[in-house]
Every structure is written in structure tokens, then in C-alpha cells.
All heavy atoms as a GROMACS GRO file, in nm:
protein
  558
    1GLN      N    1   7.275  10.387  11.311
    1GLN     CA    2   7.241  10.345  11.449
    1GLN      C    3   7.311  10.237  11.488
    1GLN      O    4   7.351  10.142  11.421
    1GLN     CB    5   7.083  10.311  11.448
    1GLN     CG    6   6.999  10.434  11.417
    1GLN     CD    7   6.854  10.393  11.438
    1GLN    OE1    8   6.818  10.283  11.425
    1GLN    NE2    9   6.767  10.496  11.437
    2LEU      N   10   7.342  10.227  11.620
    2LEU     CA   11   7.422  10.135  11.687
    2LEU      C   12   7.330  10.041  11.771
    2LEU      O   13   7.274  10.087  11.870
    2LEU     CB   14   7.538  10.194  11.776
    2LEU     CG   15   7.616  10.098  11.867
    2LEU    CD1   16   7.705  10.015  11.767
    2LEU    CD2   17   7.685  10.175  11.968
    3PRO      N   18   7.313   9.918  11.726
    3PRO     CA   19   7.230   9.824  11.807
    3PRO      C   20   7.305   9.804  11.945
    3PRO      O   21   7.428   9.778  11.949
    3PRO     CB   22   7.211   9.701  11.742
    3PRO     CG   23   7.324   9.702  11.632
    3PRO     CD   24   7.369   9.854  11.621
    4ALA      N   25   7.225   9.805  12.057
    4ALA     CA   26   7.292   9.775  12.186
    4ALA      C   27   7.185   9.711  12.283
    4ALA      O   28   7.072   9.702  12.247
    4ALA     CB   29   7.338   9.907  12.247
    5VAL      N   30   7.243   9.659  12.387
    5VAL     CA   31   7.155   9.603  12.481
    5VAL      C   32   7.195   9.653  12.616
    5VAL      O   33   7.317   9.668  12.655
    5VAL     CB   34   7.170   9.428  12.476
    5VAL    CG1   35   7.311   9.386  12.514
    5VAL    CG2   36   7.072   9.370  12.572
    6LEU      N   37   7.092   9.672  12.703
    6LEU     CA   38   7.107   9.722  12.836
    6LEU      C   39   7.084   9.615  12.937
    6LEU      O   40   6.990   9.537  12.921
    6LEU     CB   41   7.001   9.835  12.877
    6LEU     CG   42   6.999   9.888  13.012
    6LEU    CD1   43   7.136   9.969  13.041
    6LEU    CD2   44   6.893   9.985  13.025
    7LEU      N   45   7.183   9.582  13.017
    7LEU     CA   46   7.183   9.470  13.108
    7LEU      C   47   7.169   9.513  13.254
    7LEU      O   48   7.232   9.606  13.284
    7LEU     CB   49   7.305   9.382  13.090
    7LEU     CG   50   7.348   9.331  12.958
    7LEU    CD1   51   7.489   9.285  12.944
    7LEU    CD2   52   7.238   9.228  12.905
    8HIS      N   53   7.082   9.452  13.338
    8HIS     CA   54   7.065   9.482  13.467
    8HIS      C   55   7.095   9.358  13.557
    8HIS      O   56   7.027   9.252  13.539
    8HIS     CB   57   6.929   9.537  13.495
    8HIS     CG   58   6.901   9.578  13.647
    8HIS    ND1   59   6.808   9.540  13.719
    8HIS    CD2   60   6.973   9.668  13.707
    8HIS    CE1   61   6.823   9.593  13.839
    8HIS    NE2   62   6.928   9.679  13.833
    9THR      N   63   7.192   9.365  13.638
    9THR     CA   64   7.240   9.250  13.713
    9THR      C   65   7.245   9.301  13.870
    9THR      O   66   7.203   9.426  13.896
    9THR     CB   67   7.375   9.202  13.677
    9THR    OG1   68   7.480   9.315  13.704
    9THR    CG2   69   7.390   9.169  13.528
   10GLU      N   70   7.281   9.223  13.949
   10GLU     CA   71   7.296   9.246  14.097
   10GLU      C   72   7.385   9.362  14.114
   10GLU      O   73   7.377   9.435  14.212
   10GLU     CB   74   7.327   9.134  14.181
   10GLU     CG   75   7.220   9.019  14.183
   10GLU     CD   76   7.263   8.900  14.262
   10GLU    OE1   77   7.380   8.910  14.331
   10GLU    OE2   78   7.197   8.810  14.265
   11SER      N   79   7.492   9.381  14.022
   11SER     CA   80   7.600   9.471  14.048
   11SER      C   81   7.550   9.618  13.990
   11SER      O   82   7.629   9.709  13.995
   11SER     CB   83   7.731   9.437  13.999
   11SER     OG   84   7.721   9.394  13.871
   12GLY      N   85   7.448   9.615  13.920
   12GLY     CA   86   7.396   9.744  13.852
   12GLY      C   87   7.368   9.730  13.696
   12GLY      O   88   7.348   9.618  13.653
   13PHE      N   89   7.380   9.835  13.627
   13PHE     CA   90   7.353   9.833  13.486
   13PHE      C   91   7.492   9.834  13.412
   13PHE      O   92   7.586   9.882  13.448
   13PHE     CB   93   7.283   9.968  13.451
   13PHE     CG   94   7.142   9.974  13.490
   13PHE    CD1   95   7.105  10.036  13.602
   13PHE    CD2   96   7.037   9.901  13.419
   13PHE    CE1   97   6.983  10.042  13.655
   13PHE    CE2   98   6.906   9.901  13.461
   13PHE     CZ   99   6.877   9.976  13.583
   14SER      N  100   7.473   9.759  13.292
   14SER     CA  101   7.585   9.776  13.205
   14SER      C  102   7.519   9.765  13.047
   14SER      O  103   7.407   9.727  13.052
   14SER     CB  104   7.685   9.648  13.224
   14SER     OG  105   7.624   9.524  13.200
   15ALA      N  106   7.607   9.783  12.967
   15ALA     CA  107   7.550   9.784  12.818
   15ALA      C  108   7.658   9.728  12.735
   15ALA      O  109   7.775   9.755  12.762
   15ALA     CB  110   7.499   9.926  12.780
   16LEU      N  111   7.611   9.667  12.629
   16LEU     CA  112   7.700   9.606  12.525
   16LEU      C  113   7.658   9.651  12.386
   16LEU      O  114   7.540   9.659  12.360
   16LEU     CB  115   7.694   9.456  12.524
   16LEU     CG  116   7.737   9.370  12.639
   16LEU    CD1  117   7.713   9.226  12.628
   16LEU    CD2  118   7.898   9.403  12.653
   17SER      N  119   7.748   9.678  12.303
   17SER     CA  120   7.715   9.694  12.158
   17SER      C  121   7.687   9.568  12.099
   17SER      O  122   7.739   9.451  12.143
   17SER     CB  123   7.851   9.747  12.089
   17SER     OG  124   7.836   9.734  11.950
   18LEU      N  125   7.584   9.562  12.033
   18LEU     CA  126   7.542   9.424  11.948
   18LEU      C  127   7.594   9.429  11.804
   18LEU      O  128   7.547   9.351  11.721
   18LEU     CB  129   7.389   9.418  11.944
   18LEU     CG  130   7.331   9.401  12.080
   18LEU    CD1  131   7.181   9.394  12.073
   18LEU    CD2  132   7.390   9.282  12.157
   19VAL      N  133   7.705   9.498  11.783
   19VAL     CA  134   7.784   9.490  11.656
   19VAL      C  135   7.894   9.376  11.674
   19VAL      O  136   7.979   9.400  11.760
   19VAL     CB  137   7.853   9.623  11.617
   19VAL    CG1  138   7.932   9.616  11.497
   19VAL    CG2  139   7.730   9.737  11.609
   20CYS      N  140   7.896   9.280  11.593
   20CYS     CA  141   7.998   9.167  11.599
   20CYS      C  142   8.123   9.230  11.572
   20CYS      O  143   8.158   9.318  11.479
   20CYS     CB  144   7.961   9.069  11.489
   20CYS     SG  145   8.081   8.926  11.496
   21THR      N  146   8.225   9.194  11.648
   21THR     CA  147   8.367   9.240  11.640
   21THR      C  148   8.439   9.174  11.524
   21THR      O  149   8.546   9.219  11.500
   21THR     CB  150   8.442   9.219  11.765
   21THR    OG1  151   8.436   9.088  11.802
   21THR    CG2  152   8.378   9.308  11.873
   22HIS      N  153   8.385   9.083  11.450
   22HIS     CA  154   8.444   9.016  11.332
   22HIS      C  155   8.434   9.114  11.216
   22HIS      O  156   8.533   9.169  11.170
   22HIS     CB  157   8.386   8.884  11.309
   22HIS     CG  158   8.436   8.816  11.184
   22HIS    ND1  159   8.355   8.779  11.078
   22HIS    CD2  160   8.554   8.778  11.138
   22HIS    CE1  161   8.428   8.727  10.998
   22HIS    NE2  162   8.556   8.732  11.027
   23LEU      N  163   8.310   9.128  11.168
   23LEU     CA  164   8.279   9.212  11.041
   23LEU      C  165   8.172   9.315  11.052
   23LEU      O  166   8.134   9.362  10.950
   23LEU     CB  167   8.278   9.125  10.930
   23LEU     CG  168   8.406   9.055  10.873
   23LEU    CD1  169   8.378   8.977  10.748
   23LEU    CD2  170   8.515   9.157  10.841
   24GLY      N  171   8.129   9.337  11.176
   24GLY     CA  172   8.026   9.446  11.206
   24GLY      C  173   7.879   9.411  11.178
   24GLY      O  174   7.794   9.496  11.167
   25CYS      N  175   7.847   9.278  11.169
   25CYS     CA  176   7.706   9.247  11.155
   25CYS      C  177   7.636   9.253  11.291
   25CYS      O  178   7.699   9.260  11.402
   25CYS     CB  179   7.691   9.099  11.108
   25CYS     SG  180   7.739   9.063  10.943
   26ALA      N  181   7.512   9.278  11.298
   26ALA     CA  182   7.436   9.286  11.420
   26ALA      C  183   7.411   9.144  11.480
   26ALA      O  184   7.350   9.064  11.410
   26ALA     CB  185   7.298   9.360  11.399
   27VAL      N  186   7.451   9.134  11.609
   27VAL     CA  187   7.428   8.996  11.664
   27VAL      C  188   7.295   8.991  11.726
   27VAL      O  189   7.220   9.087  11.743
   27VAL     CB  190   7.534   8.960  11.775
   27VAL    CG1  191   7.679   8.956  11.712
   27VAL    CG2  192   7.522   9.066  11.895
   28GLU      N  193   7.246   8.864  11.750
   28GLU     CA  194   7.111   8.848  11.791
   28GLU      C  195   7.121   8.769  11.925
   28GLU      O  196   7.211   8.681  11.943
   28GLU     CB  197   7.037   8.766  11.694
   28GLU     CG  198   7.015   8.843  11.577
   28GLU     CD  199   6.966   8.760  11.456
   28GLU    OE1  200   6.963   8.628  11.462
   28GLU    OE2  201   6.939   8.818  11.354
   29GLY      N  202   7.029   8.797  12.026
   29GLY     CA  203   7.034   8.718  12.156
   29GLY      C  204   6.977   8.583  12.130
   29GLY      O  205   6.894   8.551  12.046
   30ASP      N  206   7.037   8.487  12.212
   30ASP     CA  207   6.987   8.346  12.214
   30ASP      C  208   7.014   8.278  12.353
   30ASP      O  209   7.042   8.369  12.450
   30ASP     CB  210   7.051   8.269  12.112
   30ASP     CG  211   7.202   8.244  12.135
   30ASP    OD1  212   7.264   8.269  12.244
   30ASP    OD2  213   7.282   8.188  12.040
   31ALA      N  214   6.987   8.150  12.376
   31ALA     CA  215   6.988   8.098  12.504
   31ALA      C  216   7.129   8.118  12.576
   31ALA      O  217   7.132   8.129  12.694
   31ALA     CB  218   6.950   7.960  12.497
   32GLN      N  219   7.242   8.113  12.501
   32GLN     CA  220   7.373   8.117  12.566
   32GLN      C  221   7.420   8.261  12.568
   32GLN      O  222   7.521   8.295  12.632
   32GLN     CB  223   7.471   8.038  12.476
   32GLN     CG  224   7.465   7.896  12.500
   32GLN     CD  225   7.350   7.833  12.405
   32GLN    OE1  226   7.319   7.886  12.299
   32GLN    NE2  227   7.294   7.733  12.451
   33GLY      N  228   7.358   8.352  12.503
   33GLY     CA  229   7.412   8.498  12.498
   33GLY      C  230   7.372   8.563  12.366
   33GLY      O  231   7.262   8.603  12.346
   34PHE      N  232   7.469   8.566  12.271
   34PHE     CA  233   7.454   8.640  12.143
   34PHE      C  234   7.522   8.562  12.033
   34PHE      O  235   7.630   8.510  12.058
   34PHE     CB  236   7.515   8.788  12.150
   34PHE     CG  237   7.455   8.857  12.267
   34PHE    CD1  238   7.511   8.874  12.390
   34PHE    CD2  239   7.334   8.927  12.266
   34PHE    CE1  240   7.461   8.941  12.496
   34PHE    CE2  241   7.273   8.989  12.361
   34PHE     CZ  242   7.353   8.997  12.484
   35ALA      N  243   7.450   8.566  11.917
   35ALA     CA  244   7.512   8.495  11.804
   35ALA      C  245   7.506   8.589  11.680
   35ALA      O  246   7.414   8.654  11.666
   35ALA     CB  247   7.426   8.381  11.775
   36CYS      N  248   7.614   8.582  11.604
   36CYS     CA  249   7.618   8.656  11.469
   36CYS      C  250   7.566   8.566  11.366
   36CYS      O  251   7.608   8.456  11.341
   36CYS     CB  252   7.768   8.687  11.449
   36CYS     SG  253   7.775   8.792  11.301
   37PRO      N  254   7.457   8.618  11.292
   37PRO     CA  255   7.399   8.545  11.188
   37PRO      C  256   7.482   8.546  11.064
   37PRO      O  257   7.466   8.464  10.974
   37PRO     CB  258   7.257   8.611  11.156
   37PRO     CG  259   7.301   8.748  11.208
   37PRO     CD  260   7.382   8.737  11.322
   38CYS      N  261   7.586   8.630  11.046
   38CYS     CA  262   7.665   8.638  10.926
   38CYS      C  263   7.770   8.531  10.914
   38CYS      O  264   7.778   8.468  10.807
   38CYS     CB  265   7.731   8.770  10.921
   38CYS     SG  266   7.606   8.916  10.897
   39HIS      N  267   7.847   8.514  11.026
   39HIS     CA  268   7.959   8.419  11.011
   39HIS      C  269   7.978   8.328  11.140
   39HIS      O  270   8.076   8.245  11.139
   39HIS     CB  271   8.090   8.497  10.998
   39HIS     CG  272   8.097   8.584  10.887
   39HIS    ND1  273   8.072   8.734  10.891
   39HIS    CD2  274   8.109   8.558  10.752
   39HIS    CE1  275   8.065   8.778  10.763
   39HIS    NE2  276   8.094   8.669  10.678
   40GLY      N  277   7.868   8.324  11.215
   40GLY     CA  278   7.867   8.218  11.318
   40GLY      C  279   7.945   8.249  11.463
   40GLY      O  280   7.938   8.159  11.531
   41SER      N  281   7.999   8.365  11.474
   41SER     CA  282   8.056   8.402  11.610
   41SER      C  283   7.958   8.388  11.708
   41SER      O  284   7.826   8.417  11.699
   41SER     CB  285   8.112   8.542  11.608
   41SER     OG  286   8.222   8.542  11.511
   42ARG      N  287   7.989   8.349  11.820
   42ARG     CA  288   7.911   8.344  11.941
   42ARG      C  289   7.972   8.413  12.057
   42ARG      O  290   8.088   8.396  12.087
   42ARG     CB  291   7.880   8.195  11.972
   42ARG     CG  292   7.805   8.123  11.858
   42ARG     CD  293   7.769   7.982  11.892
   42ARG     NE  294   7.668   7.976  11.996
   42ARG     CZ  295   7.536   8.015  11.986
   42ARG    NH1  296   7.488   8.054  11.866
   42ARG    NH2  297   7.456   8.022  12.090
   43PHE      N  298   7.888   8.469  12.148
   43PHE     CA  299   7.934   8.548  12.257
   43PHE      C  300   7.842   8.510  12.376
   43PHE      O  301   7.718   8.485  12.368
   43PHE     CB  302   7.912   8.705  12.236
   43PHE     CG  303   7.996   8.746  12.108
   43PHE    CD1  304   7.930   8.737  11.990
   43PHE    CD2  305   8.113   8.793  12.115
   43PHE    CE1  306   8.001   8.783  11.878
   43PHE    CE2  307   8.189   8.838  12.011
   43PHE     CZ  308   8.128   8.843  11.885
   44ASP      N  309   7.903   8.509  12.503
   44ASP     CA  310   7.830   8.475  12.609
   44ASP      C  311   7.740   8.602  12.661
   44ASP      O  312   7.744   8.703  12.584
   44ASP     CB  313   7.912   8.418  12.746
   44ASP     CG  314   8.006   8.524  12.786
   44ASP    OD1  315   7.988   8.650  12.759
   44ASP    OD2  316   8.089   8.474  12.871
   45ALA      N  317   7.665   8.587  12.766
   45ALA     CA  318   7.577   8.686  12.821
   45ALA      C  319   7.643   8.817  12.846
   45ALA      O  320   7.576   8.930  12.864
   45ALA     CB  321   7.492   8.638  12.925
   46VAL      N  322   7.774   8.820  12.867
   46VAL     CA  323   7.849   8.938  12.904
   46VAL      C  324   7.935   8.983  12.801
   46VAL      O  325   8.022   9.077  12.805
   46VAL     CB  326   7.927   8.937  13.050
   46VAL    CG1  327   7.831   8.917  13.161
   46VAL    CG2  328   8.031   8.822  13.036
   47GLY      N  329   7.922   8.924  12.672
   47GLY     CA  330   7.992   8.953  12.554
   47GLY      C  331   8.130   8.895  12.514
   47GLY      O  332   8.194   8.928  12.418
   48ARG      N  333   8.161   8.798  12.611
   48ARG     CA  334   8.300   8.729  12.579
   48ARG      C  335   8.286   8.624  12.471
   48ARG      O  336   8.188   8.575  12.453
   48ARG     CB  337   8.343   8.657  12.706
   48ARG     CG  338   8.388   8.751  12.816
   48ARG     CD  339   8.421   8.667  12.942
   48ARG     NE  340   8.302   8.591  12.991
   48ARG     CZ  341   8.273   8.576  13.117
   48ARG    NH1  342   8.358   8.628  13.210
   48ARG    NH2  343   8.180   8.513  13.156
   49VAL      N  344   8.390   8.624  12.384
   49VAL     CA  345   8.381   8.527  12.284
   49VAL      C  346   8.377   8.385  12.326
   49VAL      O  347   8.451   8.329  12.393
   49VAL     CB  348   8.516   8.542  12.176
   49VAL    CG1  349   8.500   8.444  12.063
   49VAL    CG2  350   8.502   8.694  12.123
   50LEU      N  351   8.276   8.317  12.266
   50LEU     CA  352   8.264   8.160  12.289
   50LEU      C  353   8.316   8.087  12.162
   50LEU      O  354   8.356   7.978  12.171
   50LEU     CB  355   8.115   8.128  12.315
   50LEU     CG  356   8.067   8.181  12.443
   50LEU    CD1  357   7.909   8.143  12.451
   50LEU    CD2  358   8.125   8.135  12.576
   51GLN      N  359   8.291   8.150  12.051
   51GLN     CA  360   8.332   8.071  11.922
   51GLN      C  361   8.359   8.182  11.813
   51GLN      O  362   8.291   8.287  11.811
   51GLN     CB  363   8.214   7.988  11.886
   51GLN     CG  364   8.220   7.928  11.750
   51GLN     CD  365   8.098   7.857  11.709
   51GLN    OE1  366   8.048   7.771  11.787
   51GLN    NE2  367   8.050   7.861  11.589
   52GLY      N  368   8.458   8.167  11.745
   52GLY     CA  369   8.490   8.265  11.626
   52GLY      C  370   8.418   8.239  11.504
   52GLY      O  371   8.325   8.156  11.504
   53PRO      N  372   8.444   8.327  11.407
   53PRO     CA  373   8.580   8.391  11.391
   53PRO      C  374   8.609   8.514  11.460
   53PRO      O  375   8.720   8.554  11.466
   53PRO     CB  376   8.571   8.409  11.242
   53PRO     CG  377   8.422   8.439  11.204
   53PRO     CD  378   8.356   8.337  11.296
   54ALA      N  379   8.513   8.571  11.529
   54ALA     CA  380   8.541   8.691  11.615
   54ALA      C  381   8.643   8.647  11.723
   54ALA      O  382   8.647   8.540  11.779
   54ALA     CB  383   8.419   8.748  11.681
   55VAL      N  384   8.744   8.737  11.750
   55VAL     CA  385   8.839   8.707  11.855
   55VAL      C  386   8.826   8.817  11.974
   55VAL      O  387   8.888   8.809  12.082
   55VAL     CB  388   8.983   8.710  11.794
   55VAL    CG1  389   9.003   8.591  11.709
   55VAL    CG2  390   9.016   8.837  11.727
   56GLN      N  391   8.773   8.933  11.942
   56GLN     CA  392   8.756   9.032  12.037
   56GLN      C  393   8.604   9.031  12.108
   56GLN      O  394   8.513   9.000  12.029
   56GLN     CB  395   8.766   9.180  11.972
   56GLN     CG  396   8.906   9.188  11.922
   56GLN     CD  397   8.995   9.199  12.044
   56GLN    OE1  398   8.996   9.247  12.139
   56GLN    NE2  399   9.121   9.126  12.014
   57PRO      N  400   8.579   9.049  12.225
   57PRO     CA  401   8.443   9.052  12.298
   57PRO      C  402   8.370   9.160  12.242
   57PRO      O  403   8.413   9.263  12.176
   57PRO     CB  404   8.480   9.067  12.440
   57PRO     CG  405   8.612   9.146  12.449
   57PRO     CD  406   8.687   9.090  12.326
   58LEU      N  407   8.236   9.159  12.254
   58LEU     CA  408   8.152   9.275  12.222
   58LEU      C  409   8.195   9.401  12.308
   58LEU      O  410   8.246   9.381  12.422
   58LEU     CB  411   7.996   9.237  12.253
   58LEU     CG  412   7.945   9.116  12.174
   58LEU    CD1  413   7.796   9.091  12.226
   58LEU    CD2  414   7.952   9.144  12.025
   59SER      N  415   8.185   9.512  12.241
   59SER     CA  416   8.220   9.626  12.316
   59SER      C  417   8.128   9.672  12.418
   59SER      O  418   8.006   9.682  12.408
   59SER     CB  419   8.247   9.742  12.215
   59SER     OG  420   8.333   9.710  12.110
   60SER      N  421   8.188   9.706  12.527
   60SER     CA  422   8.116   9.765  12.646
   60SER      C  423   8.087   9.907  12.613
   60SER      O  424   8.168   9.976  12.557
   60SER     CB  425   8.187   9.756  12.778
   60SER     OG  426   8.207   9.613  12.819
   61LEU      N  427   7.964   9.954  12.657
   61LEU     CA  428   7.930  10.104  12.639
   61LEU      C  429   7.911  10.162  12.769
   61LEU      O  430   7.864  10.098  12.861
   61LEU     CB  431   7.800  10.101  12.560
   61LEU     CG  432   7.796  10.039  12.416
   61LEU    CD1  433   7.652  10.046  12.356
   61LEU    CD2  434   7.901  10.112  12.316
   62ARG      N  435   7.942  10.286  12.778
   62ARG     CA  436   7.937  10.364  12.909
   62ARG      C  437   7.804  10.406  12.922
   62ARG      O  438   7.720  10.442  12.844
   62ARG     CB  439   8.024  10.487  12.907
   62ARG     CG  440   8.036  10.550  13.028
   62ARG     CD  441   8.149  10.652  13.024
   62ARG     NE  442   8.129  10.776  12.935
   62ARG     CZ  443   8.072  10.899  12.983
   62ARG    NH1  444   8.045  10.903  13.109
   62ARG    NH2  445   8.056  10.984  12.895
   63ILE      N  446   7.756  10.378  13.055
   63ILE     CA  447   7.627  10.416  13.113
   63ILE      C  448   7.639  10.515  13.228
   63ILE      O  449   7.729  10.494  13.316
   63ILE     CB  450   7.551  10.301  13.161
   63ILE    CG1  451   7.511  10.206  13.047
   63ILE    CG2  452   7.421  10.340  13.239
   63ILE    CD1  453   7.442  10.085  13.082
   64GLU      N  454   7.550  10.616  13.234
   64GLU     CA  455   7.553  10.712  13.349
   64GLU      C  456   7.427  10.706  13.399
   64GLU      O  457   7.318  10.721  13.347
   64GLU     CB  458   7.581  10.854  13.310
   64GLU     CG  459   7.597  10.956  13.403
   64GLU     CD  460   7.638  11.086  13.355
   64GLU    OE1  461   7.719  11.103  13.251
   64GLU    OE2  462   7.602  11.189  13.411
   65VAL      N  463   7.411  10.696  13.543
   65VAL     CA  464   7.291  10.700  13.613
   65VAL      C  465   7.271  10.833  13.669
   65VAL      O  466   7.355  10.886  13.738
   65VAL     CB  467   7.296  10.594  13.741
   65VAL    CG1  468   7.158  10.597  13.808
   65VAL    CG2  469   7.316  10.455  13.682
   66MET      N  470   7.154  10.884  13.629
   66MET     CA  471   7.120  11.021  13.654
   66MET      C  472   7.064  11.036  13.809
   66MET      O  473   7.012  10.928  13.862
   66MET     CB  474   7.027  11.086  13.568
   66MET     CG  475   7.070  11.072  13.419
   66MET     SD  476   7.226  11.160  13.381
   66MET     CE  477   7.168  11.333  13.400
   67GLU      N  478   7.050  11.156  13.856
   67GLU     CA  479   6.997  11.170  14.007
   67GLU      C  480   6.864  11.134  14.006
   67GLU      O  481   6.802  11.082  14.110
   67GLU     CB  482   7.021  11.314  14.047
   67GLU     CG  483   7.155  11.350  14.077
   67GLU     CD  484   7.172  11.492  14.126
   67GLU    OE1  485   7.070  11.537  14.173
   67GLU    OE2  486   7.286  11.551  14.118
   68ASP      N  487   6.785  11.141  13.903
   68ASP     CA  488   6.647  11.098  13.896
   68ASP      C  489   6.627  10.949  13.854
   68ASP      O  490   6.512  10.921  13.819
   68ASP     CB  491   6.559  11.192  13.801
   68ASP     CG  492   6.603  11.167  13.648
   68ASP    OD1  493   6.701  11.098  13.629
   68ASP    OD2  494   6.550  11.246  13.563
   69ASN      N  495   6.734  10.878  13.869
   69ASN     CA  496   6.745  10.733  13.831
   69ASN      C  497   6.732  10.711  13.680
   69ASN      O  498   6.717  10.591  13.633
   69ASN     CB  499   6.632  10.650  13.909
   69ASN     CG  500   6.687  10.652  14.050
   69ASN    OD1  501   6.792  10.635  14.084
   69ASN    ND2  502   6.581  10.660  14.140
   70GLY      N  503   6.728  10.812  13.592
   70GLY     CA  504   6.736  10.791  13.444
   70GLY      C  505   6.874  10.750  13.408
   70GLY      O  506   6.968  10.744  13.478
   71LEU      N  507   6.873  10.679  13.291
   71LEU     CA  508   7.004  10.641  13.231
   71LEU      C  509   7.039  10.711  13.114
   71LEU      O  510   6.963  10.734  13.024
   71LEU     CB  511   6.992  10.492  13.206
   71LEU     CG  512   6.965  10.401  13.321
   71LEU    CD1  513   6.932  10.246  13.274
   71LEU    CD2  514   7.080  10.401  13.418
   72ILE      N  515   7.166  10.730  13.093
   72ILE     CA  516   7.233  10.781  12.965
   72ILE      C  517   7.307  10.669  12.912
   72ILE      O  518   7.403  10.634  12.986
   72ILE     CB  519   7.304  10.906  12.987
   72ILE    CG1  520   7.205  11.025  13.041
   72ILE    CG2  521   7.366  10.954  12.856
   72ILE    CD1  522   7.281  11.154  13.071
   73LEU      N  523   7.300  10.638  12.788
   73LEU     CA  524   7.388  10.535  12.719
   73LEU      C  525   7.470  10.612  12.617
   73LEU      O  526   7.406  10.672  12.527
   73LEU     CB  527   7.301  10.425  12.651
   73LEU     CG  528   7.366  10.328  12.576
   73LEU    CD1  529   7.460  10.244  12.645
   73LEU    CD2  530   7.261  10.245  12.505
   74TYR      N  531   7.594  10.591  12.636
   74TYR     CA  532   7.691  10.671  12.546
   74TYR      C  533   7.745  10.572  12.450
   74TYR      O  534   7.785  10.457  12.468
   74TYR     CB  535   7.810  10.718  12.614
   74TYR     CG  536   7.789  10.834  12.711
   74TYR    CD1  537   7.740  10.807  12.841
   74TYR    CD2  538   7.787  10.962  12.671
   74TYR    CE1  539   7.714  10.903  12.937
   74TYR    CE2  540   7.753  11.065  12.762
   74TYR     CZ  541   7.721  11.035  12.889
   74TYR     OH  542   7.690  11.133  12.976
   75ILE      N  543   7.707  10.600  12.313
   75ILE     CA  544   7.730  10.500  12.201
   75ILE      C  545   7.850  10.534  12.116
   75ILE      O  546   7.886  10.464  12.028
   75ILE     CB  547   7.605  10.476  12.107
   75ILE    CG1  548   7.554  10.610  12.059
   75ILE    CG2  549   7.491  10.412  12.186
   75ILE    CD1  550   7.449  10.594  11.955
   76ASP      N  551   7.918  10.640  12.149
   76ASP     CA  552   8.040  10.680  12.070
   76ASP      C  553   8.168  10.631  12.140
   76ASP      O  554   8.175  10.602  12.244
   76ASP     CB  555   8.044  10.824  12.046
   76ASP     CG  556   8.036  10.914  12.161
   76ASP    OD1  557   8.011  10.861  12.282
   76ASP    OD2  558   8.041  11.032  12.141
   0.00000   0.00000   0.00000
């Protein structure tokens, strides 16, 4: 299973993978965004790296808004 977070902003919906781009641990939400409990990487609320060892941002996931306003989250 791929942990992910669905974000709703003024510009619409987006989603991020919650898998750390360093070594694949699941990141956790905190006051600044997201933190990796394994090696200390930190990411802001939109997934950009604030502190390494990760150098790549959290992966964006594709979302499709259906005609009935339902959402499909693509995790592959």
C-alpha cells in the first residue's frame, strides 16, 4: 500500500505520496509539513525538501475529478 495525502487548496485538489524519497520510509505530518522518522528528512506542505538527506521532493500523484465530483487517486 502506498501512503498518500489528499490536499485541497484554493486552486483545487492535489495529492502527494507519503513515501520518503531518501530510502522509502513513510513520512508523517507535522507543523511545517512532513517529516521522515527514519533519517530526519523534512518536507514542506507541498512536498519540497526542507532538510536532507532526501534531495528529491515527495512525489505528486495524479487526481481525476469525476462528473459527480468524486475523486480518483492514481497511485502507480
